[in-house]
Steps between C-alpha positions, in 0.01 A plus 500: 500500500607145402309208634684228685531163332312262733708201380826680573387617837389135594848379400674768698284426808592130472871586499483693829598306806400637836769501760501465870618751767845336474660573160800289588269189548342587164837482341539144622762526777469225746631717784272792420402584848853513621600716197211734568588533868859580409388767242268668763777496765756640253246769399463603868880507541558700179224736613672569838839547322340749253303683777829545694687594195776255564748430225588138441824528707321639799217242464757220476670616826163528674398146378838341559549394146712615201385758252456243208235319720318827555509552119342152456241571759417841339455321168288215653754231424403303806634152431785549746265622780286285734175637648669493847786708371271760351306515827834561679569790260176659599584476866849641424317804344308543827172356360275273704406168329195316614421144406133403549376146503133446435259200492423414139187349364654427159661168437851655455667775693657804337765756567419866499704818559338844562726794521374793699658821400332720755679572837283381791642587844520224763222565752621253749294217648115572515262311720240388254222506760554860612706647218742616760865556397762348719 
């Protein structure tokens, strides 16, 4: 078995740059959080369309847009879509969208989107003291 050249390994290690959890920010985009949010929303939309086996024409009708815009969405060409519009598409596909605002101990806030793919039935209001469903 060949031995590794220590000098070459050192050079290779120096060339590696560790990234963050946001590859878009790592690429230097100033609007990285918005782009990542749009990507996650589009991924959720495309997932619903795929699970329902909608073709682009049927998806366009459901979303209230034309087929070329569905094609752009399917190919993650999102410059023509706002975060609000993508959220509206999710609700048009009968998906619940929840926005959570939390206190932050960091000096700057951040935007985060988490898409749940599992169906959770609405259990109605529950009294937190007695766990009684109303």
